N, C-alpha and C positions, 0 to 999 in steps of 0.2 A: 193342718194348725190347729192345735186343740182350742175349745171355746173360750177358756179363760184368754188366750192371747188374743183370739180372733175378736173377743168382746173391747179389749184395750186398744186393738188399731181400730174398731171403727167407732171406738168415742174419741180418738185424738185424731180420726178422720183425715181432711186433707193436710194436715200440721205438719206430718213427720213423712219423710221416706229414707231410703237408705240405711245408712248407719249413722245418721244425725240422732241425737236425743233430744226430746224436746221436754223444756224444763217448765213451761207455760202452757198445759193440756185445758181444754175446755169442752164442755158438752155441744152438740148441736152445731159443728164448726160449718154445716152448711149456709149457717145465716152471715159467714164472713164472706161468702162467695157474692160478687156483684151479679145480679142479672141481667145488668144494664150493658148491651154490646157498644154503647154509643161511649159512656163512660170508660167500659174497658179497652176500647181503642187508644185512650190517654192516660193508660197505666192507673184504671181503675179512680179517676180523678172526676168526681162528681158534683161535689157541693157548689162550684162556681159556675157550672153551666147551664145553659137556658131550661127552663122546666120542660118536660114534657113526663107522658104518664110513669116512666120507670122513676122520676122523682117520688114517686111512693115509696120506693124502698130506701133512697138516699136525700136526706134533708127533704121533708115534705113541705115545709116552710115555703119553697120557690112555687109551688103549686098556685099561691094565692096572687101570684103576681102572672100567671099564663094569660096570654091575651085570648084563649080559646075557651071556650064555653064546657065542655068536656073531651076527654081524649081516653083511648083505649091502648093498650101495649102488652104484646107477647113475647116472649123471648126463649130461648132454649141456650141450653149449655152442655155438649157432652163432658164429662169430666174424666180426668185419667185417663184420656184417649190415648196416652201412649202406652197404657196397659192394656188397652182393648177389656177396660173394664167393664162394661155397658151400664157405667153410673151416668146419670144426668140431672141436671137442673133445670125445672119448667117453672115459669113464672107468669103471672098474667094480673094486670093493673088496668085500674078504671078512678078517674075521677071527675067531678062537675064541681062548678063553680054555684054557692048559694045565693050569692050576689057576686056584684062585681070586685069584691075587696077579700072575699074567702074562698077556701074550697073545701071540699069533702072527698077523702081518695079512701080505696079501699084495694087490698092486694093479696096474693095467696103464693106461697112459693111452694114446691112440691121437690124432695128429694130423692130420686132411687138410685141404691144403692147395688141393685143388681140380686143374683142369687146367691147367698153363702151357704156353704158346707161346712158343717161344723165334724171336727174329728175328736178321738179321744187322746191319750198321752201316745198312744201307741200307731197312732194314724187311721184308727179305724171309722168310716163315716156312721156318724149316729143321728146327724139331722141336716135338714135341707130347709131354709127358710129366706124369706126377702126381707128386709130390714125396708123401712120407711119414716121418710122424714117429714112433717109441712109445718109452715107457718100461715095464719090468717090475719090480716093486719087491718086496722081502720085509723083514719087520722083526719086531723082537723087540722086546716093553715089560715091564718088571717094576717092581714096587712095592717102593720100597727101605723105606719104613716106612709108617704110615698116612697121610702126609699128602704124599710124594713118590714119583714114580716116573721112572724114564729108559727111554731105549729108542736103540736104533741100526737102521740101515736100510742095504740093500745094494741099487742100482740099477744096472740094465743099459740103455744109451740107445742106439737106432739112428736115424740120421738120414738119409733120402735126398732132399737137394735137386735135384741135376742129375746125369743119369747121360750116360755118352758122354765124346767128345772134342769140345773146342770152342777155338778157337784156340790149339790147339796143346796144350791142356791136360786131360787126362785126369781125368774126375771120378769118384767112386767113393763109396759109402754111410759114413758116419761112425758109429763105433761107441766105444763108452768104456763106463767103469765109475764110477760116484759113491754117495757114502754121505750118511747125514743122522746127526745126534746131537740128541737133544732130553731135555729135562727138563720136567716138570710139577708143580705144587703144587695139592693142593686143600684148603683151610683153612677150609670151610665147618663150621657148626655143626650138631647133629643135624636142625635144621631146615632144612638146605639152604642157611642165610643165612652170609654171608662171602665170602672172597676165593678166587681162582683163577687160576694164571697161569702162566709158564713161558717156556722161551728154545728156539730151534732154531738150529742149523747146517745146511743142507741145500745138497744137489747138491755136495758137495765132492770131488771127483773130478779124474781126468785131464782133458788136454785133447781136443777131437776135431777132426778134420781130412777134408774131402772129397778131398783130391788129397794124391800122394805127396810133395808138398812140404813140409819141415819147418816152413819159415818161414810156411805157411798154417794152422797149428793154431789154434784159436781156444779161448778160453776157456769153463767152463759158467758157468751163472748162479749160483755161488755166492751164498749169501744168508744173511746173521744176520737172526733177527725175534726180537723180545720182547714178550710182551702178558700184561695185567693185566685181571681184571674183578671186579666186586663184583656180588652177587646180593643182591636184598631179597624179601622175601615182602609181598606185599600182598592181606591176608588171608588166609583158609586155604585159597585154592586158585590163588591167581593168585601169578606170582612177575615181576620184572624184573631184567634184566642189563644194566648199563653195562659198557663195555669199553673198551681203548684198546690200539693195537698200533703198534710201532717197526719198520721193515725198513731194512736196508743191501744194497746189493748189493754185492760183497765180490770186485768187477773193477776193476782200474785202467783209468784214462781212456786212449784212444788218445793218444800225443805229438803235438803241432802239428807237430814238426819230421820230416819224412818219413825223415831219417838215423836217427831213431831207431827206426824201425818193427822193425826187424830184432831190436834187443835187445829189444824188447817181446814179439813173438810167441815169442821165446826164454825170457824170464822164466819161471823154475820157478813151479809152482803155489802152494805155500805163500806165497812171496815175493808174488805175486798176492795173497793173500788181505788179507795184511799193508797193502799199498798201496792195496788196495780201500777202506779207510777214509779216503781223504782224497777219492774222487770226490765227487758233488753228487746220489747216487742214494737220500739218505734217502727214506722214505715214513712219514707219519704216519697213523693212522685212528681215529677214534672211531666207538663203535656202540651199539645198544641193541637188546634184545629182549624183547617182553613176551610172556611165557607165561600163557595163558586156562587154566585149569584140565586143563592138560597135554594140551589137543585143538586150540588154534588157536596160533600163533605168529606175532606180527607185529615185522618189524625194520626198522631204519634204520640207516644209517653215512655217516660223509664221509671223504675221502680226500684229501690232500694231498702231493704231491711237486714237487720244483723243475721249473720250467717245461720244461725238457729231456726230463723223463720225465713229461708232464703229461697223457697220452692217457689215465691212471686217475685223474686228479684229478675229482673232483665227487661227488653224492649218490648211493645206493644203498636202494633198499628190497625186502623181500622177505616172504615169507609161507609159512608150514607148516601143513599139517594134518594131525593124527595119527587113523590109521583103525584099524581092531583089527587089519588085517593088515600096512599099510605107512603111513609117512610121506612126503608128498608135499611137497616144498620147490620154491620157485620166486623168483627174484629179477630186480630191472632196475637197471640202470646208466643215470643220466643224468649226462655229465662236464658240469663248469662251464666248463670253457675250450676254447675252438675253435669256430668257428660251428657249426650245424647243417650236416650233410652231409658236413663238412670230418674231423671226429673220427670215426676209425673205430670208438669205441667207443660211439657213440651208440646207444643203444636196444637196450643188449646184454641178452638173457636168459639164464639158466641154469636147467636144470629137471633133478631129482632125484628118486629114490625109494630109499628106505631099509626095507627090509624086517625087520618086528619080529618077533622070537623071544620070547616070552613066557616061557621058561624061562631063571631068572636063577642066578648063581653061589650057592654054599653063603656063608648069613650075610649077605645083602646088607647093605651100610652103609646108616645111617637118611639119610645127607648123600645118597644116591644114589637114593631111593625115588622122587624125581620122573622120574626117567629111564626107569623101567619102564611 
């Protein structure tokens, strides 16, 4: 593969496979990979779920309602395992309450793309390098009242896809800053029965570039997400959560006319978010979680998005086990489109550990007793 083609493939990342043509590419697509195996078991539905340390990545506003004073989470996701690519996403998160109505959170994501060999147009190996991506986040969440919380997050993004000079172009690491805004509502009664939900705007930030060419700047994967869920009690000890989530990638489609590419790359970021609503990147997900006596959690979900973004279409399943010191969560994705061995998302697994800290905030709301 020549370096130019390789660079394009890396830039598109997990958003293209086989013969599909992607019309809405973004930089740093690893930011769209959920590090949370709990949410992944429910088709990446995260907004209406109870808070845990992985909420640092999706809807940080939930953390203000966490009944625990602090939490730590670790997760690992082998990526494109169907291709034995050696890629993986590793993540760590931490939150703590400053008082009983707010929370401060920190998290980091690291995406390893493996070792890449670059060749020229005739196939001669000319380089070998290891692309690396990571992000570091800080977030603050606050309860606005007894039912609603809000948060804001700041994110530093670093992406090194290609190093050196190729075909006369000098490549460099891309760096930028982005932010999230989220809102969460918990309208359950004192028994934990009722609605939860919210929305999130994520990865709102400047463009990123891997060269000094201003026309080469790429958009971040800014995303709008909206989710809701309803929790039922099944007897005194068991609970069932039914949830749904909608997502929209707020990035405009690449124009079909090459003459319009310059205007596309020069488009202001805020304008791109508005134009992104007209693309075809909607995603719908349905999921369920069965909570057996706060010890065993069984999850399932289904995700659907347009064919051009179909690598995540399919069923997912997950299981969680609550132990005295930590929780273990595992999820599995079985795509419903694409032949086995072609869709790189086939048999995707996610693993995670959340450490339990029994100390609770003062005056725990009865709605959240099941989370302790």
